[in-house]
One Martini backbone bead per residue (centre of mass of N, CA, C, O) as a GRO file, in nm:
protein
  392
    1UNK     BB    1   7.364  -5.233 -24.224
    2UNK     BB    2   7.318  -5.310 -23.870
    3UNK     BB    3   7.470  -5.566 -23.648
    4UNK     BB    4   7.476  -5.756 -23.373
    5UNK     BB    5   7.742  -5.963 -23.233
    6UNK     BB    6   7.934  -6.227 -23.138
    7UNK     BB    7   8.252  -6.208 -23.035
    8UNK     BB    8   8.550  -6.418 -23.116
    9UNK     BB    9   8.781  -6.232 -23.062
   10UNK     BB   10   9.035  -6.215 -22.837
   11UNK     BB   11   9.060  -5.878 -22.850
   12UNK     BB   12   8.801  -5.821 -22.742
   13UNK     BB   13   8.779  -5.533 -22.531
   14UNK     BB   14   9.138  -5.520 -22.545
   15UNK     BB   15   9.195  -5.293 -22.767
   16UNK     BB   16   9.391  -5.109 -22.986
   17UNK     BB   17   9.395  -4.929 -23.242
   18UNK     BB   18   9.521  -4.935 -23.560
   19UNK     BB   19   9.722  -4.698 -23.682
   20UNK     BB   20   9.845  -4.498 -23.879
   21UNK     BB   21  10.175  -4.634 -23.989
   22UNK     BB   22  10.125  -4.907 -23.992
   23UNK     BB   23  10.186  -5.264 -24.062
   24UNK     BB   24  10.029  -5.443 -24.304
   25UNK     BB   25   9.907  -5.763 -24.391
   26UNK     BB   26   9.891  -5.970 -24.692
   27UNK     BB   27   9.757  -6.275 -24.817
   28UNK     BB   28   9.836  -6.213 -25.119
   29UNK     BB   29   9.890  -6.081 -25.480
   30UNK     BB   30   9.635  -5.989 -25.596
   31UNK     BB   31   9.388  -5.763 -25.675
   32UNK     BB   32   9.279  -5.751 -25.387
   33UNK     BB   33   9.547  -5.675 -25.257
   34UNK     BB   34   9.592  -5.414 -25.428
   35UNK     BB   35   9.329  -5.261 -25.328
   36UNK     BB   36   9.402  -5.277 -25.033
   37UNK     BB   37   9.670  -5.117 -25.051
   38UNK     BB   38   9.553  -4.856 -25.163
   39UNK     BB   39   9.370  -4.795 -24.929
   40UNK     BB   40   9.572  -4.807 -24.698
   41UNK     BB   41   9.775  -4.587 -24.800
   42UNK     BB   42   9.567  -4.360 -24.813
   43UNK     BB   43   9.537  -4.385 -24.483
   44UNK     BB   44   9.863  -4.436 -24.385
   45UNK     BB   45   9.957  -4.706 -24.444
   46UNK     BB   46  10.143  -5.003 -24.449
   47UNK     BB   47  10.250  -5.269 -24.683
   48UNK     BB   48  10.257  -5.632 -24.668
   49UNK     BB   49  10.330  -5.878 -24.909
   50UNK     BB   50  10.227  -6.224 -24.911
   51UNK     BB   51  10.383  -6.444 -25.151
   52UNK     BB   52  10.438  -6.690 -25.435
   53UNK     BB   53  10.471  -6.423 -25.630
   54UNK     BB   54  10.654  -6.181 -25.778
   55UNK     BB   55  10.449  -6.134 -26.012
   56UNK     BB   56  10.209  -5.902 -25.888
   57UNK     BB   57   9.965  -5.673 -25.837
   58UNK     BB   58  10.060  -5.595 -25.529
   59UNK     BB   59  10.361  -5.513 -25.561
   60UNK     BB   60  10.330  -5.208 -25.661
   61UNK     BB   61  10.183  -5.149 -25.346
   62UNK     BB   62  10.433  -5.228 -25.177
   63UNK     BB   63  10.654  -5.186 -24.915
   64UNK     BB   64  10.653  -5.509 -24.892
   65UNK     BB   65  10.805  -5.816 -25.013
   66UNK     BB   66  10.702  -6.160 -24.976
   67UNK     BB   67  10.864  -6.451 -25.108
   68UNK     BB   68  10.696  -6.777 -25.089
   69UNK     BB   69  10.581  -7.044 -24.914
   70UNK     BB   70  10.278  -7.139 -24.765
   71UNK     BB   71  10.435  -7.407 -24.628
   72UNK     BB   72  10.650  -7.199 -24.484
   73UNK     BB   73  10.686  -7.118 -24.155
   74UNK     BB   74  10.943  -6.958 -24.156
   75UNK     BB   75  10.865  -6.750 -24.370
   76UNK     BB   76  10.612  -6.649 -24.226
   77UNK     BB   77  10.739  -6.554 -23.962
   78UNK     BB   78  10.928  -6.344 -24.096
   79UNK     BB   79  10.699  -6.179 -24.246
   80UNK     BB   80  10.554  -6.101 -23.955
   81UNK     BB   81  10.753  -5.903 -23.890
   82UNK     BB   82  10.618  -5.587 -23.776
   83UNK     BB   83  10.328  -5.658 -23.766
   84UNK     BB   84   9.990  -5.590 -23.667
   85UNK     BB   85   9.844  -5.733 -23.912
   86UNK     BB   86   9.650  -5.995 -24.090
   87UNK     BB   87   9.532  -6.068 -24.405
   88UNK     BB   88   9.319  -6.190 -24.683
   89UNK     BB   89   9.253  -6.230 -25.053
   90UNK     BB   90   9.249  -6.550 -25.039
   91UNK     BB   91   9.152  -6.904 -24.986
   92UNK     BB   92   9.378  -7.083 -25.159
   93UNK     BB   93   9.514  -7.161 -24.880
   94UNK     BB   94   9.657  -7.286 -24.628
   95UNK     BB   95   9.550  -7.287 -24.308
   96UNK     BB   96   9.836  -7.311 -24.188
   97UNK     BB   97   9.929  -7.024 -24.268
   98UNK     BB   98   9.752  -6.872 -24.065
   99UNK     BB   99   9.861  -7.016 -23.816
  100UNK     BB  100  10.154  -6.927 -23.839
  101UNK     BB  101  10.086  -6.620 -23.821
  102UNK     BB  102   9.920  -6.628 -23.547
  103UNK     BB  103  10.183  -6.683 -23.374
  104UNK     BB  104  10.277  -6.365 -23.425
  105UNK     BB  105   9.993  -6.250 -23.543
  106UNK     BB  106   9.717  -6.109 -23.612
  107UNK     BB  107   9.430  -6.277 -23.779
  108UNK     BB  108   9.203  -6.117 -24.022
  109UNK     BB  109   9.052  -6.348 -24.023
  110UNK     BB  110   9.044  -6.626 -23.880
  111UNK     BB  111   9.168  -6.935 -23.971
  112UNK     BB  112   8.888  -7.077 -23.912
  113UNK     BB  113   8.737  -6.945 -24.142
  114UNK     BB  114   8.908  -7.056 -24.372
  115UNK     BB  115   8.860  -7.353 -24.309
  116UNK     BB  116   8.550  -7.358 -24.357
  117UNK     BB  117   8.525  -7.214 -24.647
  118UNK     BB  118   8.733  -7.408 -24.827
  119UNK     BB  119   8.485  -7.613 -24.761
  120UNK     BB  120   8.190  -7.728 -24.867
  121UNK     BB  121   8.134  -7.921 -24.642
  122UNK     BB  122   8.178  -7.724 -24.402
  123UNK     BB  123   7.996  -7.500 -24.491
  124UNK     BB  124   7.730  -7.656 -24.503
  125UNK     BB  125   7.736  -7.747 -24.209
  126UNK     BB  126   7.723  -7.468 -24.088
  127UNK     BB  127   7.452  -7.385 -24.205
  128UNK     BB  128   7.275  -7.624 -24.105
  129UNK     BB  129   7.337  -7.595 -23.794
  130UNK     BB  130   7.204  -7.280 -23.807
  131UNK     BB  131   6.957  -7.249 -24.017
  132UNK     BB  132   7.074  -7.159 -24.290
  133UNK     BB  133   6.970  -7.110 -24.592
  134UNK     BB  134   6.979  -7.381 -24.838
  135UNK     BB  135   7.043  -7.613 -25.042
  136UNK     BB  136   7.018  -7.920 -25.116
  137UNK     BB  137   7.254  -8.176 -24.993
  138UNK     BB  138   7.548  -8.401 -25.051
  139UNK     BB  139   7.797  -8.600 -24.942
  140UNK     BB  140   8.059  -8.749 -25.159
  141UNK     BB  141   8.320  -9.034 -25.192
  142UNK     BB  142   8.166  -9.196 -25.406
  143UNK     BB  143   7.997  -9.322 -25.670
  144UNK     BB  144   7.780  -9.465 -25.508
  145UNK     BB  145   7.697  -9.217 -25.339
  146UNK     BB  146   7.614  -9.049 -25.583
  147UNK     BB  147   7.381  -9.230 -25.678
  148UNK     BB  148   7.222  -9.197 -25.419
  149UNK     BB  149   7.196  -8.884 -25.422
  150UNK     BB  150   7.035  -8.869 -25.687
  151UNK     BB  151   6.795  -9.011 -25.579
  152UNK     BB  152   6.736  -8.805 -25.345
  153UNK     BB  153   6.756  -8.518 -25.518
  154UNK     BB  154   6.796  -8.528 -25.814
  155UNK     BB  155   6.716  -8.413 -26.144
  156UNK     BB  156   6.890  -8.172 -26.164
  157UNK     BB  157   7.253  -8.126 -26.083
  158UNK     BB  158   7.542  -8.032 -25.872
  159UNK     BB  159   7.891  -8.109 -25.900
  160UNK     BB  160   8.124  -8.060 -25.626
  161UNK     BB  161   8.405  -7.993 -25.499
  162UNK     BB  162   8.493  -7.959 -25.165
  163UNK     BB  163   8.751  -7.812 -25.285
  164UNK     BB  164   8.883  -7.553 -25.458
  165UNK     BB  165   8.629  -7.355 -25.580
  166UNK     BB  166   8.600  -7.124 -25.868
  167UNK     BB  167   8.447  -6.996 -26.143
  168UNK     BB  168   8.340  -7.310 -26.209
  169UNK     BB  169   8.535  -7.471 -26.074
  170UNK     BB  170   8.479  -7.796 -25.981
  171UNK     BB  171   8.220  -7.855 -26.185
  172UNK     BB  172   7.905  -8.030 -26.260
  173UNK     BB  173   7.651  -8.104 -26.464
  174UNK     BB  174   7.348  -8.296 -26.395
  175UNK     BB  175   7.088  -8.448 -26.610
  176UNK     BB  176   7.187  -8.756 -26.619
  177UNK     BB  177   7.265  -9.076 -26.519
  178UNK     BB  178   7.467  -9.131 -26.753
  179UNK     BB  179   7.680  -8.894 -26.629
  180UNK     BB  180   7.810  -8.987 -26.355
  181UNK     BB  181   8.080  -9.112 -26.417
  182UNK     BB  182   8.215  -8.878 -26.576
  183UNK     BB  183   8.187  -8.663 -26.355
  184UNK     BB  184   8.361  -8.815 -26.140
  185UNK     BB  185   8.620  -8.838 -26.299
  186UNK     BB  186   8.651  -8.526 -26.382
  187UNK     BB  187   8.689  -8.468 -26.049
  188UNK     BB  188   8.895  -8.711 -25.940
  189UNK     BB  189   8.754  -8.881 -25.722
  190UNK     BB  190   8.654  -8.675 -25.509
  191UNK     BB  191   8.522  -8.508 -25.278
  192UNK     BB  192   8.177  -8.410 -25.275
  193UNK     BB  193   7.903  -8.201 -25.373
  194UNK     BB  194   7.554  -8.237 -25.398
  195UNK     BB  195   7.332  -8.016 -25.568
  196UNK     BB  196   7.067  -7.871 -25.617
  197UNK     BB  197   6.870  -7.739 -25.851
  198UNK     BB  198   6.821  -7.392 -25.894
  199UNK     BB  199   6.547  -7.199 -26.003
  200UNK     BB  200   6.650  -6.892 -26.059
  201UNK     BB  201   6.614  -6.538 -26.098
  202UNK     BB  202   6.882  -6.469 -25.917
  203UNK     BB  203   7.194  -6.325 -25.819
  204UNK     BB  204   7.348  -6.255 -25.506
  205UNK     BB  205   7.526  -6.011 -25.299
  206UNK     BB  206   7.692  -5.966 -24.975
  207UNK     BB  207   7.888  -5.717 -24.839
  208UNK     BB  208   8.060  -5.748 -24.524
  209UNK     BB  209   8.136  -5.613 -24.189
  210UNK     BB  210   8.341  -5.699 -23.893
  211UNK     BB  211   8.416  -5.610 -23.586
  212UNK     BB  212   8.559  -5.637 -23.276
  213UNK     BB  213   8.261  -5.552 -23.144
  214UNK     BB  214   8.041  -5.712 -23.351
  215UNK     BB  215   7.981  -5.521 -23.571
  216UNK     BB  216   7.761  -5.500 -23.857
  217UNK     BB  217   7.829  -5.396 -24.204
  218UNK     BB  218   7.633  -5.354 -24.492
  219UNK     BB  219   7.597  -5.373 -24.811
  220UNK     BB  220   7.411  -5.361 -25.052
  221UNK     BB  221   7.261  -5.556 -25.256
  222UNK     BB  222   7.390  -5.750 -25.536
  223UNK     BB  223   7.366  -5.792 -25.875
  224UNK     BB  224   7.424  -6.095 -26.070
  225UNK     BB  225   7.596  -6.170 -26.374
  226UNK     BB  226   7.670  -6.450 -26.576
  227UNK     BB  227   7.947  -6.609 -26.763
  228UNK     BB  228   8.083  -6.900 -26.771
  229UNK     BB  229   8.088  -6.887 -26.436
  230UNK     BB  230   8.150  -6.575 -26.462
  231UNK     BB  231   8.152  -6.274 -26.366
  232UNK     BB  232   8.022  -5.992 -26.546
  233UNK     BB  233   7.768  -5.826 -26.395
  234UNK     BB  234   7.721  -5.565 -26.160
  235UNK     BB  235   7.455  -5.431 -25.938
  236UNK     BB  236   7.354  -5.108 -25.788
  237UNK     BB  237   7.077  -5.149 -25.728
  238UNK     BB  238   6.875  -5.459 -25.743
  239UNK     BB  239   6.571  -5.421 -25.793
  240UNK     BB  240   6.410  -5.527 -25.530
  241UNK     BB  241   6.247  -5.621 -25.286
  242UNK     BB  242   6.288  -5.520 -24.964
  243UNK     BB  243   6.250  -5.803 -24.827
  244UNK     BB  244   6.481  -5.940 -24.991
  245UNK     BB  245   6.721  -5.749 -24.918
  246UNK     BB  246   6.692  -5.778 -24.610
  247UNK     BB  247   6.740  -6.076 -24.593
  248UNK     BB  248   7.023  -6.080 -24.716
  249UNK     BB  249   7.153  -5.894 -24.501
  250UNK     BB  250   7.082  -6.059 -24.260
  251UNK     BB  251   7.227  -6.325 -24.335
  252UNK     BB  252   7.507  -6.205 -24.364
  253UNK     BB  253   7.531  -6.112 -24.068
  254UNK     BB  254   7.491  -6.393 -23.952
  255UNK     BB  255   7.738  -6.527 -24.074
  256UNK     BB  256   7.958  -6.346 -23.955
  257UNK     BB  257   7.883  -6.391 -23.655
  258UNK     BB  258   7.900  -6.710 -23.651
  259UNK     BB  259   8.207  -6.706 -23.755
  260UNK     BB  260   8.375  -6.453 -23.645
  261UNK     BB  261   8.427  -6.217 -23.807
  262UNK     BB  262   8.719  -6.016 -23.892
  263UNK     BB  263   8.612  -5.819 -24.146
  264UNK     BB  264   8.560  -5.932 -24.481
  265UNK     BB  265   8.261  -6.056 -24.650
  266UNK     BB  266   8.089  -6.282 -24.879
  267UNK     BB  267   7.746  -6.348 -24.968
  268UNK     BB  268   7.599  -6.584 -25.171
  269UNK     BB  269   7.291  -6.587 -25.373
  270UNK     BB  270   6.973  -6.727 -25.422
  271UNK     BB  271   6.678  -6.634 -25.608
  272UNK     BB  272   6.391  -6.749 -25.623
  273UNK     BB  273   6.078  -6.764 -25.777
  274UNK     BB  274   5.954  -6.743 -25.450
  275UNK     BB  275   6.159  -6.549 -25.279
  276UNK     BB  276   6.392  -6.707 -25.188
  277UNK     BB  277   6.684  -6.704 -24.971
  278UNK     BB  278   6.996  -6.856 -25.069
  279UNK     BB  279   7.279  -6.995 -24.992
  280UNK     BB  280   7.579  -7.065 -25.164
  281UNK     BB  281   7.838  -6.871 -25.064
  282UNK     BB  282   8.155  -6.817 -24.904
  283UNK     BB  283   8.369  -6.513 -24.874
  284UNK     BB  284   8.662  -6.434 -24.669
  285UNK     BB  285   8.633  -6.155 -24.842
  286UNK     BB  286   8.665  -5.982 -25.082
  287UNK     BB  287   8.475  -5.887 -25.396
  288UNK     BB  288   8.404  -5.865 -25.714
  289UNK     BB  289   8.108  -5.733 -25.672
  290UNK     BB  290   8.246  -5.491 -25.481
  291UNK     BB  291   8.401  -5.292 -25.673
  292UNK     BB  292   8.166  -5.061 -25.696
  293UNK     BB  293   8.235  -4.921 -25.420
  294UNK     BB  294   8.457  -4.724 -25.505
  295UNK     BB  295   8.243  -4.529 -25.649
  296UNK     BB  296   7.945  -4.573 -25.496
  297UNK     BB  297   8.085  -4.540 -25.196
  298UNK     BB  298   8.218  -4.386 -24.926
  299UNK     BB  299   8.292  -4.698 -24.865
  300UNK     BB  300   8.491  -4.928 -24.943
  301UNK     BB  301   8.564  -5.262 -24.918
  302UNK     BB  302   8.870  -5.193 -24.854
  303UNK     BB  303   8.843  -4.986 -24.634
  304UNK     BB  304   8.669  -5.174 -24.459
  305UNK     BB  305   8.894  -5.380 -24.410
  306UNK     BB  306   9.079  -5.197 -24.261
  307UNK     BB  307   8.900  -5.104 -24.036
  308UNK     BB  308   8.837  -5.381 -23.916
  309UNK     BB  309   9.129  -5.498 -23.858
  310UNK     BB  310   9.200  -5.211 -23.690
  311UNK     BB  311   8.955  -5.109 -23.501
  312UNK     BB  312   8.762  -4.931 -23.656
  313UNK     BB  313   8.522  -4.759 -23.767
  314UNK     BB  314   8.272  -4.818 -23.960
  315UNK     BB  315   8.153  -4.735 -24.266
  316UNK     BB  316   7.977  -4.603 -24.497
  317UNK     BB  317   7.729  -4.773 -24.750
  318UNK     BB  318   7.572  -4.570 -24.890
  319UNK     BB  319   7.488  -4.498 -25.185
  320UNK     BB  320   7.551  -4.234 -25.427
  321UNK     BB  321   7.492  -4.436 -25.673
  322UNK     BB  322   7.426  -4.595 -25.930
  323UNK     BB  323   7.576  -4.920 -26.033
  324UNK     BB  324   7.824  -5.076 -26.256
  325UNK     BB  325   8.005  -5.392 -26.324
  326UNK     BB  326   8.270  -5.499 -26.554
  327UNK     BB  327   8.449  -5.745 -26.662
  328UNK     BB  328   8.792  -5.800 -26.764
  329UNK     BB  329   8.904  -6.023 -26.978
  330UNK     BB  330   9.131  -6.186 -27.182
  331UNK     BB  331   8.940  -6.179 -27.431
  332UNK     BB  332   8.977  -5.865 -27.497
  333UNK     BB  333   9.271  -5.937 -27.655
  334UNK     BB  334   9.223  -6.094 -27.931
  335UNK     BB  335   9.262  -5.801 -28.115
  336UNK     BB  336   9.426  -5.669 -27.900
  337UNK     BB  337   9.461  -5.394 -27.768
  338UNK     BB  338   9.265  -5.209 -27.607
  339UNK     BB  339   9.054  -4.910 -27.621
  340UNK     BB  340   9.080  -4.723 -27.344
  341UNK     BB  341   8.979  -4.428 -27.425
  342UNK     BB  342   8.663  -4.501 -27.448
  343UNK     BB  343   8.584  -4.504 -27.152
  344UNK     BB  344   8.626  -4.171 -27.109
  345UNK     BB  345   8.356  -4.105 -27.291
  346UNK     BB  346   8.198  -4.198 -27.037
  347UNK     BB  347   8.004  -4.097 -26.809
  348UNK     BB  348   8.102  -4.245 -26.499
  349UNK     BB  349   8.369  -4.386 -26.582
  350UNK     BB  350   8.586  -4.657 -26.468
  351UNK     BB  351   8.925  -4.777 -26.463
  352UNK     BB  352   9.068  -5.122 -26.396
  353UNK     BB  353   9.392  -5.233 -26.389
  354UNK     BB  354   9.609  -5.509 -26.262
  355UNK     BB  355   9.889  -5.595 -26.411
  356UNK     BB  356   9.875  -5.831 -26.597
  357UNK     BB  357  10.063  -5.983 -26.842
  358UNK     BB  358   9.860  -6.228 -26.912
  359UNK     BB  359   9.577  -6.260 -27.139
  360UNK     BB  360   9.373  -6.491 -27.059
  361UNK     BB  361   9.118  -6.674 -27.091
  362UNK     BB  362   8.914  -6.594 -26.807
  363UNK     BB  363   9.095  -6.374 -26.699
  364UNK     BB  364   9.132  -6.130 -26.467
  365UNK     BB  365   9.225  -5.785 -26.563
  366UNK     BB  366   8.961  -5.616 -26.496
  367UNK     BB  367   8.756  -5.312 -26.471
  368UNK     BB  368   8.429  -5.150 -26.506
  369UNK     BB  369   8.277  -4.846 -26.390
  370UNK     BB  370   7.930  -4.718 -26.363
  371UNK     BB  371   7.768  -4.418 -26.300
  372UNK     BB  372   7.414  -4.333 -26.246
  373UNK     BB  373   7.065  -4.271 -26.227
  374UNK     BB  374   7.043  -4.580 -26.302
  375UNK     BB  375   7.084  -4.911 -26.317
  376UNK     BB  376   7.024  -4.952 -26.618
  377UNK     BB  377   7.214  -4.739 -26.718
  378UNK     BB  378   7.472  -4.858 -26.603
  379UNK     BB  379   7.462  -5.130 -26.747
  380UNK     BB  380   7.458  -5.024 -27.037
  381UNK     BB  381   7.725  -4.851 -27.021
  382UNK     BB  382   7.926  -5.078 -26.930
  383UNK     BB  383   7.884  -5.252 -27.185
  384UNK     BB  384   7.961  -5.031 -27.390
  385UNK     BB  385   8.248  -4.986 -27.285
  386UNK     BB  386   8.353  -5.264 -27.332
  387UNK     BB  387   8.290  -5.291 -27.632
  388UNK     BB  388   8.458  -5.040 -27.722
  389UNK     BB  389   8.751  -5.159 -27.653
  390UNK     BB  390   8.709  -5.415 -27.880
  391UNK     BB  391   8.634  -5.244 -28.111
  392UNK     BB  392   8.731  -5.187 -28.471
   0.00000   0.00000   0.00000
């Protein structure tokens, strides 16, 4: 899907594309940074990883590795030397880090996007101000305000910390008023957002890219199944009515345009029982659910990220085949090293391991993607592949 938007990047209309051979920077050294680096280097770029951790997945794919504190503006300015552009692979860094880099080199998306989306309070305000549909919510800063919000919104509801939460971290389900105090204390008595409980039929995500010229290209909507608040299996096509999928893609394009994103972002949605599409969260980067695009689409989300931040034409996102992706968490190592060879016994299966040294429970260690003739077949096969590597 392609949509025109008003470009807010200062370079729009007066830039030369950043061509292969240039040195691109990525803030963060996790698996998203690693896969960005793989895509960029395949396209002929060099990559500098800026991270606070020496041993990280992106390090093995970096032409340069800068290790230091995200709070150290001197370190960041030094790391930015020689870079043509910087992007980021995760949002839980101080917005000031992006601003420090922006003083030396273009940062895409702009640090203001990071500032907005790393706070649930600011993110919800952004959505509400622009009339973008999301669930009812209230910001609370005291236990008394929480009790009042519960009266207004009702129970069940979900209490989430206003900042730095992902994969179910920093949130508590509230089913009864008697649990208000414990929930408030367990989240550190910090500013929170109370959100209405949405009885949804499924969760969707749309990964999209927006270029310097304001054009937005979205990947088709992806259906997501979660386990213990962590993404478990993603699949595409999502096998939902065309009107629902079109609305999700339209809303994602609207979000990217209104935010002024230059780069890739993911918008996560709830699909209600009456087919309303509601924005849940915005991730201003590539996304776990978009990993299947590596095998399933002519342009992966990581190549699209490179294209967008470098001012190149955005790539084709029409899927080549139905696909499903299953996360490999540290739990898969409970009985020893998984039997990876079994993945390759399944036609259309691909294995991606991130190179993390310690397989802790709940930690994302890799993923498996399967392409097949139907979405249901791909989902069945990817679950079979994952079960196969841990069965003894």
